[in-house]
N, C-alpha and C positions, 0 to 999 in steps of 0.2 A: 223497697219490693221489685221482682222479676217476675214476669207473670211471658207466658208462650201462647201463641192461638197458630193451633191447625188449622185451618181449613182448605176445602175439597171442591173444585169448580166442574163444571160439566164443558163440554166441548165447547159452548159460547163464551167460554171465561166467567158464566155466571158461578157466582158461588153457591154454593146449596149445603154445605153443610160447611161449621164452623164450631169448634169445641176450644175454649179456653185453661191453660195447664198453669200452674207453679212455676216458675223456672226452674225449679233442680230437678222435674221432669226429663226424663233424655228421652233424645230423638226416634228412640229405637221403640218406646212405651208410646210417643205418639203415634210411632208409624202404626205399630200394629194395632193399634184401639181404631185406627184411617180405615185398612183394611179389612176390620170387623165390621165396621160400618156399614163398609162398601157392601159386602156380604150379605148382610140381615136386612140390606134395606133398596137394594137394586135388586131386578132378576134380569138385569142384561146381562143376553149369553155372553157375548166378547166385551169383558169390559178389558180397558186398554189406559193402565196406569204411569204417568211420566213424574219424574224425581229424579232430584239429585243427589249425590253419590252416597249420605245416610242412610240412602234403600238398600245399600249396596253388603247384605249380610245374609251369612245363610239361614237362621230363622226365617226371619222377612221374606227372601225369596221361596224356599221350601214353602209357607203358606200359601202366595201367591201360586207356585204350579198345584198345590193340590185343591183349588180354590177355580183352576181355570184362569184366571189373570194374566193377563198380556202385559208384558213391561218395558219401557226404555227408563233407561238410568245412566246419570253419568256417571263416566269410569274415576276414580283419584286418580291424579298423577301417579300414583307409587303405582297401583296396579296398570295400569296401561303404561308403563314403562316396562315392567315384567314381561305384558302382552308383546312389545316391539322387541326385547332380548329375547321369547321364545319362536316369535317366528321369524327372524335372523334373517 
């Protein structure tokens, strides 16, 4: 049986939210759940979300923009290569 755990930490790397998922749940679902949790359980005006490239998806970025959440994300190598080509 495979499981996944999604954890959110504060600025001092202290976990304050963790949720276990079945191993078949997509990263997209876990990421969306975490964003909604942050929105409903925090009153921070300026949130900064730091995540890996799995968060780089139109639906997720759109939702973060709606909520006023700032973000820093790693870009996949396929996408970063495209940016380099376009900047030429």
